[in-house]
MARBATOR-385043 format. One record per residue (C-alpha): residue in three letters; x, y, z; residue number from 0. Coordinates in pm, 1 decimal. Example, Ala and Ser with C-alpha at 12.3 -4.5 7.8 and 13.67 -1.06 7.14 Angstrom:
<sites>
   residuo          X          Y          Z   num
       ALA     1230.0     -450.0      780.0     0
       SER     1367.0     -106.0      714.0     1
</sites>
This chain:
<sites>
   residuo          X          Y          Z   num
       MET    -2193.4    -4226.5     3478.5     0
       VAL    -1766.2    -4201.4     3622.4     1
       CYS    -1675.0    -4544.0     3478.6     2
       LEU    -1815.0    -4355.9     3130.5     3
       LYS    -1654.0    -4010.3     3154.9     4
       MET    -1321.6    -4200.2     3238.3     5
       SER    -1329.4    -4388.4     2954.3     6
       ALA    -1423.2    -4092.1     2724.6     7
       ILE    -1049.9    -3962.3     2935.7     8
       ASN     -860.2    -4239.3     2880.5     9
       LYS     -982.3    -4267.4     2422.5    10
       LEU     -889.8    -3884.9     2396.6    11
       LYS     -532.6    -3966.3     2602.5    12
       GLU     -485.5    -4231.0     2369.5    13
       PHE     -548.3    -4040.3     2099.0    14
       VAL     -296.6    -3733.4     2158.0    15
       VAL      -91.2    -3932.0     2266.6    16
       ASP     -103.6    -4171.6     1909.1    17
       TYR     -170.7    -3796.6     1706.0    18
       LEU      208.5    -3714.0     1893.7    19
       ARG      317.7    -3994.5     1820.3    20
       ILE      236.5    -4031.8     1417.5    21
       ARG      308.6    -3701.0     1404.3    22
       SER      202.5    -3651.9     1024.1    23
       VAL      191.1    -3977.2      906.9    24
       GLN     -142.5    -4027.7      910.8    25
       ILE     -420.0    -3759.1      919.8    26
       PRO     -571.5    -3778.9     1291.4    27
       ASP     -983.6    -3866.6     1368.7    28
       LEU    -1083.5    -3503.8     1388.3    29
       ASN    -1453.8    -3603.2     1406.0    30
       LEU    -1377.3    -3838.4     1721.0    31
       LEU    -1166.5    -3572.1     1846.9    32
       LYS    -1426.2    -3387.8     1825.7    33
       GLU    -1666.8    -3669.9     1915.0    34
       LEU    -1454.2    -3737.2     2249.6    35
       CYS    -1444.3    -3338.3     2329.3    36
       LYS    -1803.9    -3306.4     2348.3    37
       ASN    -1842.7    -3583.0     2642.3    38
       THR    -1540.5    -3431.7     2870.9    39
       ALA    -1493.7    -3175.8     3094.9    40
       SER    -1250.7    -2896.9     2998.8    41
       GLU    -1056.3    -2921.6     3273.1    42
       HIS     -939.7    -3267.1     3158.2    43
       ILE     -881.7    -3182.2     2834.6    44
       TYR     -633.5    -2896.6     2944.8    45
       THR     -500.4    -3112.9     3145.4    46
       ILE     -448.2    -3393.9     2866.0    47
       ILE     -265.6    -3130.4     2684.1    48
       LYS      -47.7    -2943.4     2948.3    49
       LYS       74.7    -3276.8     3046.1    50
       CYS       17.2    -3477.1     2651.7    51
       THR      406.7    -3346.8     2597.1    52
       ARG      659.5    -3560.4     2399.0    53
       HIS      864.0    -3576.3     2746.2    54
       ASN      621.9    -3725.1     2919.3    55
       ILE      513.2    -4010.6     2624.7    56
       ARG      797.9    -4229.7     2684.4    57
       HIS      677.5    -4286.4     2943.6    58
       GLU      344.6    -4437.5     2859.4    59
       LEU      471.5    -4650.5     2583.1    60
       LYS      693.1    -4865.1     2719.0    61
       ASP      615.7    -5129.6     2486.9    62
       ILE      803.4    -4866.1     2202.8    63
       PRO     1117.9    -4973.3     2034.9    64
       GLU     1370.4    -4715.6     2181.0    65
       SER     1475.1    -4592.4     1847.5    66
       LEU     1155.2    -4463.2     1818.0    67
       LEU     1056.4    -4301.1     2158.3    68
       LYS     1478.1    -4067.5     2042.7    69
       ASP     1277.5    -3803.5     1869.5    70
       TYR     1044.6    -3820.9     2156.4    71
       GLU     1297.9    -3690.5     2460.8    72
       LYS     1403.1    -3339.5     2251.4    73
       ASP     1166.3    -3087.9     2278.0    74
       TYR      860.6    -3071.3     2524.2    75
       LYS      627.2    -2985.1     2334.9    76
       THR      266.0    -3010.1     2352.6    77
       CYS       -1.2    -3122.3     2147.6    78
       LEU      -89.9    -2810.3     2026.4    79
       HIS      241.6    -2774.7     1963.9    80
       VAL      277.8    -3040.5     1733.4    81
       ALA      -74.0    -2950.8     1559.4    82
       ALA       61.8    -2553.7     1466.6    83
       GLU      370.0    -2707.4     1296.9    84
       ASP      165.9    -2940.8     1120.0    85
       LYS      -28.2    -2692.9      995.9    86
       ASN     -307.9    -2903.7     1113.5    87
       PHE     -500.9    -2588.5     1226.5    88
       ALA     -918.2    -2824.2     1334.2    89
       MET     -750.6    -3011.6     1576.5    90
       ILE     -640.5    -2690.0     1739.4    91
       ASP    -1003.1    -2547.2     1692.5    92
       ILE    -1142.1    -2844.4     1840.1    93
       LEU     -948.1    -2861.5     2140.1    94
       LEU     -893.6    -2472.5     2266.6    95
       ALA    -1351.0    -2493.4     2125.9    96
       LYS    -1372.8    -2630.4     2514.4    97
       LEU    -1157.4    -2489.6     2751.1    98
       ARG    -1229.2    -2140.4     2956.2    99
       ASP     -947.0    -1817.0     2881.3   100
       ASP     -780.7    -1819.9     3177.4   101
       GLU     -692.7    -2213.5     3012.3   102
       LYS     -633.4    -2097.6     2689.5   103
       LEU     -408.2    -1840.8     2822.0   104
       GLN     -154.2    -2085.6     3007.8   105
       LEU     -120.7    -2276.7     2717.3   106
       LEU      -58.6    -2033.0     2403.3   107
       GLN      224.9    -1898.5     2702.5   108
       MET      331.8    -2244.1     2712.2   109
       LYS      701.0    -2160.9     2488.1   110
       LEU      945.1    -2455.9     2416.5   111
       ALA     1203.0    -2573.1     2583.6   112
       ASP     1490.6    -2497.1     2306.4   113
       THR     1314.3    -2188.9     2095.0   114
       PRO     1103.6    -1874.6     2203.6   115
       GLU      772.3    -1980.7     1983.4   116
       SER      463.1    -2033.2     2165.3   117
       VAL      193.7    -2097.2     2022.5   118
       THR       54.0    -1819.2     1892.3   119
       TRP      307.0    -1682.5     1727.0   120
       ILE      396.9    -2100.5     1532.6   121
       SER      -38.5    -2094.4     1470.4   122
       ILE       60.7    -1699.6     1299.4   123
       ARG      352.5    -1797.8     1105.4   124
       ASN      159.8    -2056.8      983.1   125
       ARG     -226.9    -1921.2      955.9   126
       GLY     -207.0    -1558.6      943.9   127
       VAL     -306.8    -1312.5     1191.2   128
       THR     -672.7    -1276.0     1081.2   129
       TRP     -711.3    -1685.7     1328.7   130
       ALA     -556.6    -1487.7     1624.0   131
       MET     -810.2    -1213.8     1586.9   132
       ASP    -1054.4    -1413.0     1591.8   133
       LEU     -901.8    -1500.5     1849.8   134
       ALA     -872.2    -1197.6     2057.0   135
       ASN    -1169.0    -1074.9     1958.5   136
       ALA    -1395.2    -1387.3     2092.8   137
       ALA    -1184.6    -1430.3     2449.2   138
       ASN    -1318.8    -1209.7     2691.7   139
       HIS    -1066.6    -1217.2     2963.2   140
       GLU     -811.7     -967.8     2849.9   141
       ASN     -495.9    -1079.0     2933.5   142
       LEU     -649.0    -1343.8     2676.6   143
       LYS     -607.5    -1019.6     2433.2   144
       MET     -388.6     -918.3     2524.0   145
       GLU     -109.9    -1224.3     2469.4   146
       ILE     -259.0    -1243.7     2093.4   147
       TYR     -170.9     -897.8     2077.7   148
       LYS      146.1     -911.4     2201.1   149
       GLY      222.4    -1223.6     1962.9   150
       ILE       91.5    -1073.3     1674.2   151
       LEU      320.1     -802.9     1736.9   152
       VAL      676.3    -1007.5     1778.6   153
       TYR      560.3    -1225.4     1473.9   154
       THR      504.1     -826.4     1248.6   155
       CYS      847.6     -709.9     1370.4   156
       GLN     1021.8    -1061.4     1304.3   157
       ASN      827.2    -1117.2      994.6   158
       ASP      822.3     -706.4      818.3   159
       ASP      443.0     -816.7      792.6   160
       ALA      294.4     -460.8      705.9   161
       ALA        4.1     -591.5      575.6   162
       ALA      -64.7     -788.1      911.4   163
       LEU       59.5     -541.5     1142.6   164
       GLN     -201.5     -233.8      967.1   165
       LEU     -469.7     -520.4     1012.4   166
       LEU     -412.9     -543.9     1392.6   167
       LEU     -376.4     -159.3     1398.4   168
       ASP     -722.7     -117.5     1258.9   169
       ALA     -873.2     -305.6     1481.3   170
       VAL     -714.4     -207.2     1852.7   171
       SER     -682.2      131.0     2049.2   172
       SER     -345.9      296.2     2090.4   173
       ASP     -358.3      304.5     2413.4   174
       THR     -371.6      -92.8     2396.2   175
       ILE     -128.1     -116.4     2143.8   176
       ILE       78.6      130.7     2368.3   177
       SER       14.7     -185.4     2706.4   178
       VAL      182.4     -459.4     2393.0   179
       LEU      470.1     -228.1     2323.8   180
       ASP      544.6     -204.8     2747.5   181
       ARG      619.8     -588.0     2794.0   182
       LEU      799.6     -600.7     2507.9   183
       THR     1092.4     -514.6     2311.2   184
       CYS      968.8     -556.0     1977.7   185
       ILE     1105.7     -206.0     1895.4   186
       HIS     1529.9     -405.3     1955.7   187
       LYS     1431.3     -676.0     1779.2   188
       ALA     1329.0     -476.8     1479.3   189
       ALA     1631.3     -269.9     1457.5   190
       LYS     1902.0     -580.4     1500.5   191
       LEU     1647.5     -724.9     1243.7   192
       GLY     1699.3     -417.7      959.6   193
       ILE     1320.6     -412.5      977.4   194
       ASN     1190.0       11.2      954.1   195
       THR      917.6      -78.2      866.7   196
       PHE      749.8     -173.3     1204.6   197
       VAL      899.3      162.6     1356.9   198
       SER      749.8      367.6     1147.2   199
       MET      391.3      161.7     1090.8   200
       LEU      310.4      217.8     1482.0   201
       SER      475.8      622.4     1529.2   202
       LYS      167.7      620.4     1323.1   203
       HIS      -67.7      493.2     1539.6   204
       ILE       84.4      615.1     1837.4   205
       ALA      124.0      994.5     1929.9   206
       PRO      475.1     1155.9     1941.2   207
       GLU      571.6     1156.3     2332.0   208
       TYR      505.8      757.6     2361.1   209
       VAL      717.6      708.2     2042.5   210
       LEU     1052.2      867.2     2267.1   211
       ARG      929.1      711.7     2485.1   212
       PHE      923.5      393.8     2319.9   213
       LEU     1279.6      492.0     2121.2   214
       LEU     1435.8      543.1     2509.4   215
       ALA     1352.9      202.6     2659.4   216
       ARG     1692.8       74.7     2727.0   217
       SER     1677.3     -284.0     2579.2   218
       ARG     1833.8     -539.0     2927.2   219
       SER     1868.0     -836.7     2680.0   220
       ASP     2115.6     -603.1     2456.5   221
       GLY     2350.3     -468.3     2766.6   222
       GLY     2077.4     -151.2     2830.4   223
       LYS     2099.3      -53.5     2448.8   224
       THR     1804.8      126.1     2272.1   225
       ALA     1650.5       93.6     1960.8   226
       LEU     1886.5      308.9     1775.2   227
       HIS     2227.2      180.4     1972.0   228
       ILE     2152.6     -174.8     1834.4   229
       ALA     2053.0      -63.5     1459.7   230
       CYS     2414.2      125.5     1466.9   231
       ASP     2584.3     -185.2     1607.1   232
       TRP     2423.4     -401.4     1293.2   233
       ASN     2484.6      -74.3     1081.6   234
       ARG     2104.4      -66.6     1024.5   235
       LEU     2125.0      231.7      847.1   236
       HIS     1737.5      232.7      701.7   237
       VAL     1675.5      212.2     1058.4   238
       VAL     1850.4      429.0     1165.1   239
       LYS     1732.3      704.1      952.1   240
       THR     1343.7      580.6      992.5   241
       ILE     1449.1      678.8     1346.8   242
       ILE     1609.5     1016.0     1311.0   243
       ASP     1354.8     1162.9     1144.6   244
       LEU     1051.1      996.8     1382.0   245
       VAL     1164.0     1237.7     1697.8   246
       HIS     1153.7     1579.7     1695.2   247
       ALA     1374.2     1782.8     1663.3   248
       ASP     1362.2     1895.2     2037.5   249
       ASP     1399.4     1640.8     2144.2   250
       LYS     1698.2     1436.8     1909.3   251
       VAL     1987.6     1538.7     2160.9   252
       HIS     1749.5     1294.9     2423.3   253
       LEU     1745.1     1053.0     2164.1   254
       LEU     2099.7     1085.1     2142.1   255
       GLU     2318.5     1153.1     2432.4   256
       ALA     2108.2      784.9     2633.9   257
       THR     2362.2      598.4     2761.3   258
       ASP     2368.5      149.3     2741.3   259
       ARG     2539.2      -27.4     2990.4   260
       ASN     2922.7       58.8     2941.5   261
       GLY     2849.8      478.7     2976.9   262
       GLU     2774.5      450.4     2574.5   263
       THR     2605.0      711.1     2412.1   264
       ILE     2442.9      635.7     2019.5   265
       LEU     2753.4      823.1     1872.2   266
       HIS     2964.3      590.3     2042.0   267
       SER     2760.0      287.0     1859.8   268
       ALA     2794.3      465.5     1579.5   269
       VAL     3199.8      516.8     1553.2   270
       ALA     3237.8      170.4     1668.0   271
       SER     3058.5       51.3     1375.9   272
       ASN     3327.0      278.7     1097.5   273
       ASN     3014.3      357.3      914.6   274
       GLU     3090.6      722.8      840.3   275
       ASN     2732.2      683.3      707.3   276
       LEU     2555.2      661.4     1012.9   277
       ILE     2740.0      853.0     1184.2   278
       ILE     2594.5     1115.4      903.8   279
       ALA     2264.7     1006.2      955.0   280
       LEU     2218.5     1065.8     1312.0   281
       LYS     2253.2     1416.8     1243.5   282
       ILE     2483.9     1544.9     1556.6   283
       ASP     2488.4     1880.2     1313.7   284
       GLN     2116.0     1985.3     1382.7   285
       LEU     2171.0     2017.7     1746.6   286
       SER     2353.2     2314.9     1928.9   287
       SER     2676.9     2399.3     1969.8   288
       LYS     2695.6     2328.3     2345.2   289
       GLN     2521.8     1997.6     2289.9   290
       GLN     2695.8     1891.1     1993.2   291
       HIS     3018.5     1988.9     2215.9   292
       ALA     2931.9     1751.7     2475.5   293
       LEU     2794.6     1474.6     2307.6   294
       LEU     3196.6     1473.5     2119.5   295
       LYS     3355.8     1480.0     2436.2   296
       LYS     3083.2     1244.1     2646.4   297
       GLU     3341.7      934.8     2773.7   298
       ASN     3234.2      596.5     2850.9   299
       HIS     3260.4      385.5     3157.5   300
       ASN     3620.0      335.3     3076.8   301
       GLY     3721.4      592.8     2999.5   302
       LEU     3683.4      668.3     2615.9   303
       SER     3493.8      932.2     2418.0   304
       VAL     3382.6      909.3     2100.6   305
       MET     3707.4     1116.3     1923.5   306
       ASP     3942.9      863.1     2129.9   307
       LEU     3722.4      571.3     1963.9   308
       ALA     3798.3      741.8     1608.1   309
       LYS     4171.4      793.1     1681.6   310
       GLN     4198.2      351.8     1779.1   311
       GLN     3966.0      352.3     1451.7   312
       ASN     4257.5      474.5     1257.5   313
       ASN     3948.4      597.7     1036.7   314
       THR     4024.6      974.8      912.1   315
       GLN     3736.4      993.3      756.8   316
       ILE     3531.8      937.2     1090.8   317
       GLU     3802.8     1119.6     1223.9   318
       ARG     3775.2     1438.7     1011.0   319
       TYR     3440.5     1415.6     1016.4   320
       LEU     3352.0     1429.2     1425.0   321
       SER     3676.5     1738.9     1457.1   322
       ASN     3536.0     1936.2     1204.8   323
       ILE     3170.4     1966.6     1408.8   324
       LEU     3383.5     1961.1     1758.5   325
       HIS     3588.6     2261.6     1543.2   326
       GLU     3248.5     2447.2     1525.3   327
       SER     3068.5     2384.2     1779.3   328
       CYS     3339.6     2527.3     2037.6   329
       ALA     3370.0     2816.1     1758.2   330
       GLY     2961.1     2866.0     1806.6   331
       ARG     3052.5     2780.5     2246.0   332
       PHE     3276.1     3111.4     2180.9   333
       ASN     3023.9     3294.5     1971.7   334
       GLU     2753.8     3250.4     2218.4   335
       LEU     2958.9     3358.7     2580.7   336
       GLY     3099.0     3649.7     2356.5   337
       THR     2735.9     3716.1     2292.9   338
       THR     2617.5     3713.1     2645.0   339
</sites>
């Protein structure tokens, strides 16, 4: 019995290794794979998938010419990665069907050495969100569900797939979406890519206070910038307009006063982008005189205010626009003091 089980494991391992070696040159025998999986313990299947990477194949195919092994040294793809890339979803389904939820979670979280792509992301890109939602619905492990939802959000944010995002929002509670977003920087990525659909659709699904919280969140990989900082840095005017319109008038000042690691406000980023339309889109003229004055006089860690930046760039239009607002804010503050 033990010998038969080991024989099945070895056959499965040989099959997977051979599949990786030939990639898509010929269609693998999925019926054989299904039979082997049926008689093989899930922990053995998991171990084979996890360890059977191209990097390790080199040591198992010693009789293969060196020229054929070069490709296997380039990455650390498991057979699930290769199957996902080759759109061989039947193979993924057969292998995943035998695994426990915690094993699926670990495999789906595995990323390539040279890219941030997980098996989940690759599969969603090639197969669609419906597959991922079905996988999540079948899962009993909460962390596995959250991992799949995370993959869907990352995918939709990077591909501006409104239909896919709507599918997730219709099926998942706002509390779950909030919990997943707390682990991600999707909003920052969407701002950088200029995708305002992602931000506007999410805002309709979660409460306004959470929208503000995520907009105020700082991205560690982007120097502590908020999504609005990033949108200004990348000249994403339509994203700036979308974000500004999402925030309640009373909360707008909190968003505009937010600083990155260099002590720069959103207005610093907008002025540095040298785009007057970005500055106008921030609607700083709707703030109180006191708030306007504080924002215009706020210095970064280098001691530069937005007025200083405008002068350095020698952009007379921006300088004139900001000077007018500063002048009006000073007059407004004087009038406020005179009436008190």
